[in-house]
N, C-alpha and C positions, 0 to 999 in steps of 0.2 A: 413655215417651210411652203410653198405652192404646190398645189399637183404636180404641175408641171417638171416639177422635181423629181419624181418617181417614173417619168419616162425614160426609159434605156436609151442610151445612146449605142454606137457599135459597140458589138460584143468582142473581145480581144482573145478568147479562146474558143475551142468549142470541146462538146463532149458526147462520144456517141452512146455512153450507157452507163448505169451505176446505179445506186440507192443512196438513202438518206434516212435515219431515221429521229425522231421528235416526239419528246414526250410535252405535252403541254396541258394546264390546268385549267380548271372552272374560276368562277371567281362570283363574289356575290357583291353585288352594290350596297352600300351605305344610306347614299344620295342617289337613288334612283333616275333612270333617262327614262322617259314614257313618251313617245308621238318623235316623229323623224318625218323630214324632208328627205328630198329626190337622192338617190346616190347614198343612202344610209347616213345623211349626216344628222346627228341630233337635234332633236328642239331645245333642249339644255344640258349642260353640262353633269357628271356624275361621277362620283368616286368609290371605289371598290379596296375591298380586302382581296388579293390574291390568295386562292386557297390550296392546299397542298396533295392531299390524299386523291382526292376527286380529279381525273384527268383522263386524257386520253394519247394512247400512244400511236402514231401514223408511222407504216413505214411506206415509201414513196420510190418505188423501183420502175426506171425510164430509159428507155432505147430508141435511138433515134429513128426514125424509118427513112426510108430511101429518097422519097419523094414527100414533100410539103404537103399536107392534105385539107381538104377544105371545111374537115371539122376534127373535133377534140376527139384523140382515143384514148379508152381507158377501161379498166377493167375495176371493180372495188368490192372488196372484201372484207365482212365486218366479222368478225371473231371465227375467222376460220372458216365462214362460207360467203358463196357470192351473195351479194346484195343490192340488186337490180334496183327494188323502189329506194333507193339512195341515190340513184344517180343522176336523176332528174335536178335536184340541189347542188349535185357536184359542178353539173353541166351550166347550170346557172351562175354559178359561181363563175367558172372559167371565162363565160361570156364577159362576165364584169371587169374581171381581171385580165383578159386578153392585152388590152392598148396599153398596159403596161408590165405583161412577159408577153413579148408578140413571138415567145419559140416554144407554146403549147400546144401549137399543131402541127411542130416540127417531131415532136415524139409519143411514143405509146406507153402510157404510166399503166402501172399495177399498185391499185394504193392498197394497202394492208391498216387496217385501222381496228382499234381494241378501245374501250373506257375498263377504266378499275371499280365502275359501279354498275350497276345492272341495268342491261338497256331497258327504258319503259320503267326505270325506277320513280320518273317525279323529277330527276335530277335533268337540268338541262346542258345534253351534248353540245350545241351547237356551239358555244363560246369556245369549250375545249378542242371540239374536232375542227370547227374551223380554223382555229389560232394553231394547230398543230400542221393541216395539211400547210397553210400559206408559210410556214415556218421553212416544211421539208421543201416546196416550190422554191424558195430565197435560195434554199441551201444549194440548191441548180443553178437560180441566177449569179450566184459567187462563184461558183464554177465557171462559167462564160466571162464575168468579170471579175478578177480575185482582187483588184485593187480597192473595191468596195469596203467604207470603214465597219467598224462593228456597231457603232453609234446608227447610221443609215441603214444597217440592215435590220436590225430593231424598230426603225419607225417604219421601214416600209413596209416589213412581215406586221406589224400592227394595223397600218395602211388598208393592206390587201383582206386580212382578218375581216375587217368593220366590212368590208364589200360584201362578206359571206355571212357576217352574223355581227350585229352591232357591237353587243357586250364583249365579241372575241377578241376585238381590238385592247381588252384591257387584261388580258391573259397571257400577254409576253413578256411582261415585264410583273414583279413585285416589290416589295411586300403589300405597297397601296399605291393606287395606280387612277390616274384622271383622266378623264376622257371628256372632251367637248371643251370651246373656248370659256375661259371663266377670264375676265377684266380683274382677278387678282391673283391669278394662277400662272406664275410666270412659264412660259413654253407651254401653256396649254392650246390644245386645236380640236377640231372638229375631224380633224382628218386621223388624227391616229391617236393612243392613248400614250401618255408620258408618266414616267415613276413620278410618283408626290415627290415636290422639289424641297419642302420645306422639313422643319425640325418634326420629331416622333418620341413620343416620351416611350420611354421603355415596356410600361405598361400596356403597349398596345405592337409591339414586338413579335409578340408569341400568343396569339388570343385564339381561342380555341371557339369554332363553328361545330357544335354537334346538329347536324341537319336530321330530323325527323321527317320520315316519307310516311306523310299524311292518305296521299290519293297515287296511287302510282295508274291511275289510265293517263290516258290521252286528254288534255286540255279540254273543255267544249268549245271556246274561242284560241284561238292560236295568237301571239305574240305578234305578229306582224297583223293579221285585223286589228288588234289591242289598239297598237300604235297609230293604225289609219284614221281611227275612231277618235285621235285629238286634233283633226284637222278642222272640226266643227264644235269641237267641247265648248260648253258655254265657260267653264272655268279655266279654259287653256294657258290663256297667259297669265293667269295669277298661281297657277302651278310652276309656269317655266320662271316666273321673277323669285318663286320660292325656293327653287333648285340652287339660283343662282345664290341668294341671299344663304342658305346651308350650306353652301359649300364654303361661302367666306368665314359664316361660324365655326364650321369643324375646323378649320386650321387653328384656332385658339386652343380646342378642345384638346385636337391630339398633341401638340406642343407641352400642354401641361399636363394631360394623362389626368382629366375632370372627367370622371364614369357617370356622374350622375348629370351632366349635362349632354354627355356622348348617347348616354340611353335616350335619354328623354329625344334626343335630333332625330337618333336610329328609329325607334320604334314608330314614333310621327312621319316619318318619314316611310315607312312598310304601309301603314294605316291609309296615309294618302295616297301612294300608287294604287290602294285596292278602292278607293272610295272614287280614284277618276274611271276607273270600270262600270263603278257601279253608278255615274252618274253623266254617262256618254249616253249616246243614242247610235244604236241598240244599247242597251243597259246588260251589264253580267255579274254574276257572283262566281270568281273561283276558290273563294275561302270554303271551306267543307264545317258544318258542325263541330269536327275533332279539332279542327284550324282553333277555332273560337276558346273551344274548354281546354287546349292546350295555353294559348295568352293567358287567359284568368289565372292558372293554375302558376305560370310564370309568375304575372302580377303577385297574387295571393305569398308565395314563395319568398320573393324577394324582399316585401314585406316583414316577412315574419323571420328570415334569416339576417337581414340586412345585408346580403351580397349587392354582386352588382351583374347578376344574369337579365338579360332583357332577350329580344326576340327582333327577327328582322322575316320578313317574306319575297319571295318573287314572284312572275306572275303565274301564280299558281296555290293550291292548298298546303304545300310542305311549310315546314317553319326549320326557319335557323336560327337555334340557340344558341349565345353569343355571350363567350366569357372570358376574365381575363386568366391565366394561368394560376396563379397564387389561391385561385379560389374553386379548380376543379374536383379538388375531394371532397368538397361538398356540396357542388354543382352537379355533379356527373350523377352520384348518388341518387339526388331527386329525380334527375330526369330518368332514373332506370327504375326508379318506385312508383313516379307518377306520371310519366305524360308516355312510354312508350305502349302504353295500354292504348294509347289514340292513334297508334300508327298501323298502318298494314302488317300485321304478322310480325308487331314489334318491330320491325323491320328502321333502322337508323345508319347514319353515318360518321363517324366521329373523324372531324378534319381541325383543319387549325391554319393558321395562316400561312402561306406559303411565299417561293421565291423568282415564281415564274418558269418558263419553258426551258426546257433542257434537250440539250441533245444528246442522241445514245450511241 
């Protein structure tokens, strides 16, 4: 689908006021995207598990103004309190998407949002937050254009989410989502995420993700800055080629349920992401000493126990501990006993694969 498909035609209905609520999850990439072109276009494709417990709930209330104004009008309330320091990011998002939602300046919006995980916990809320807001805005557009199909609704919601946060495009659906054009993935697109279209073995249908909060502070380098450093990175082309190759490899892994190959690919991807950070100019390290301690203990336990526990990382110090459901009674006690000491105050989140955003 081309970008022009998301430009609206004349709306057939009007809506004076109303409200809508969506709950949208976060996600964790198995094959990472790092580096983007203009308009939030990824330099390489990625694939992710949609999560379940880590989610943002957003209520959008809207009232049509007597006259369309020259700027956006909205209030932002985060967990019950006015949050003006979040407004610039939303304003930028509205600027990016106005072409596709031309009604934005016709309404005053009240955005009430909250996370199921603590703010500043080190869990990225941009994916869940931006996708939840995009879904609310799409619900309003569907009121203005009731003939919109469910498939188009999801595609455009993912398309808009991407313009707020690239990874947000992967939070609309579940349980496994691909974002970015890939030669061997039918329907894949740089413009929006798609539900993974091929066979998935039952072992991956209810995978567990225990998120260890190693560092809950603000990252020393933002993801936006990190992505931009890939433009002149000496290993950029090799990395982008590798991601394409790994997305091809993971298709047989997901179909066959080959956990050993899954572990090898997913952990390699996590370390490669951080290797790109450490070899950029300027270089930076987001892992902490406790991140490395956790990784080493996971490796040691996996070898001793014969389980299939593994890790992945996002662009930060926290560790996502992945394991199949049937090993939870062995793996989670190990996490409690050996890994929580390396988290801030033992903080962690028990999550698992989820199935996408839900309208409340």
